[in-house]
C-alpha positions as CSV (number, residue, x, y, z in Angstrom):
1,M,106.5,93.3,140.0
2,F,109.2,95.5,138.4
3,G,108.5,94.1,135.0
4,K,105.1,95.6,135.0
5,M,106.3,99.0,136.4
6,F,108.9,99.4,133.6
7,R,107.0,97.7,130.7
8,R,107.1,99.8,127.6
9,K,104.0,100.4,125.6
10,N,103.8,98.5,122.4
11,R,104.0,100.7,119.3
12,L,102.5,100.2,115.9
13,I,104.7,98.3,113.5
14,S,104.7,98.0,109.7
15,V,102.9,101.3,109.2
16,E,104.9,102.1,106.1
17,D,104.1,98.8,104.5
18,F,100.5,99.2,105.2
19,I,100.3,102.7,103.8
20,A,102.2,101.5,100.7
21,G,99.6,98.7,100.2
22,K,102.1,95.9,101.0
23,L,99.9,94.7,103.9
24,S,96.1,94.3,104.0
25,A,94.1,95.7,106.9
26,Q,93.8,92.2,108.3
27,E,97.6,91.6,108.2
28,F,98.2,95.0,109.8
29,A,95.7,94.3,112.6
30,D,97.2,90.9,113.2
31,L,100.7,92.2,113.4
32,N,99.6,95.1,115.7
33,A,97.2,93.2,118.0
34,D,99.1,94.2,121.1
35,A,100.0,97.7,120.1
36,T,98.7,100.4,122.5
37,V,96.1,102.8,121.2
38,C,94.1,105.5,122.9
39,Y,90.4,106.0,122.4
40,S,87.2,107.0,124.2
41,T,83.9,105.4,124.7
42,P,81.8,105.4,121.5
43,F,78.7,107.1,123.0
44,G,79.0,110.4,124.8
45,E,77.6,114.0,125.1
46,D,78.1,116.9,122.7
47,R,78.2,120.6,123.7
48,A,74.4,120.7,123.9
49,G,74.3,117.7,126.3
50,R,72.9,115.3,123.8
51,T,74.2,111.7,123.8
52,R,75.4,110.5,120.4
53,L,77.6,108.0,118.7
54,W,81.0,109.6,117.9
55,V,82.3,108.2,114.6
56,L,84.0,109.6,111.5
57,S,82.5,109.3,108.0
58,N,84.5,108.8,104.8
59,H,82.4,110.5,102.1
60,E,84.3,108.9,99.3
61,N,83.2,105.3,100.2
62,D,80.4,105.8,102.8
63,L,82.4,103.9,105.5
64,Q,82.4,105.0,109.1
65,H,85.4,104.6,111.4
66,Y,85.9,104.9,115.1
67,P,88.8,107.2,115.9
68,A,91.9,105.9,117.8
69,F,95.2,107.5,118.5
70,T,98.8,106.6,119.1
71,A,99.2,109.3,121.8
72,K,96.9,110.2,124.7
73,A,97.4,113.9,124.1
74,E,96.3,113.7,120.5
75,C,93.2,111.8,121.5
76,N,92.4,114.5,124.1
77,R,93.0,117.4,121.6
78,F,90.9,115.8,118.9
79,L,87.9,114.9,121.0
80,A,87.8,118.3,122.5
81,A,88.1,119.9,119.1
82,I,85.1,118.1,117.7
83,G,82.9,119.0,120.7
84,R,82.9,115.9,122.8
85,Q,82.2,116.6,126.4
86,G,83.4,114.8,129.6
87,F,85.1,111.9,127.8
88,P,87.3,109.3,129.4
89,I,90.4,108.3,127.5
90,I,91.1,104.6,127.4
91,E,94.6,103.2,126.7
92,G,94.3,99.6,125.5
93,D,95.5,97.3,122.8
94,L,94.2,97.3,119.2
95,R,92.8,93.7,119.6
96,T,90.5,94.9,122.5
97,L,89.4,98.0,120.5
98,L,88.5,96.0,117.5
99,D,86.7,93.3,119.6
100,S,84.7,96.0,121.4
101,L,83.0,96.9,118.1
102,D,81.1,93.7,118.4
103,S,79.6,94.8,121.8
104,H,76.7,96.9,120.3
105,E,74.8,96.6,117.0
106,A,75.5,100.3,116.2
107,L,79.3,99.6,116.5
108,A,79.5,96.4,114.5
109,P,79.7,98.0,111.0
110,L,82.5,100.4,112.0
111,G,86.1,100.3,111.1
112,V,88.9,102.0,113.1
113,V,91.0,105.0,111.9
114,I,94.2,105.6,113.9
115,D,95.5,109.1,114.0
116,P,92.7,110.5,111.8
117,Q,94.3,114.0,111.6
118,S,97.7,112.8,110.6
119,P,98.9,113.2,107.0
120,E,98.6,109.4,106.6
121,P,95.8,108.1,108.8
122,I,95.6,104.3,109.2
123,A,92.2,103.1,108.3
124,I,91.3,99.5,109.3
125,D,88.3,98.2,107.3
126,P,84.9,97.5,109.0
127,G,84.7,93.9,110.1
128,V,88.4,93.3,110.5
129,R,89.2,91.6,113.9
130,V,92.5,90.3,115.1
131,G,93.2,86.7,114.2
132,T,89.9,85.9,112.7
133,G,89.9,87.5,109.3
134,I,87.0,89.7,108.3
135,K,83.9,89.2,110.4
136,E,80.8,88.6,108.3
């Protein structure tokens, strides 16, 4: 009982190695499978009340990524700033977030970007899933 009460959140590891190109996105995801990330549901309302898919586009390579964060407060600030309304914040592990992208055809082609507003966001390629390599 007390173990659960005082369990610390798992933090991302090997971030510097990933940013330096010493680890692939797959290796980074596998090493951080149990790391805690914060995110919201992929579909939600904008300020006009329209339901839409909330993803970020990289115009350099046409990839789309789902935003996640290492801190709940940053997740809240970011989603409010981009106009997301009435959003829940989910605290879960990276493995679950990546696996959830397979739950809907609109999500399957997405990658994940952790802390998208940081000076060095962590972009995990579309198709990467923990322990399975890149999903085809």
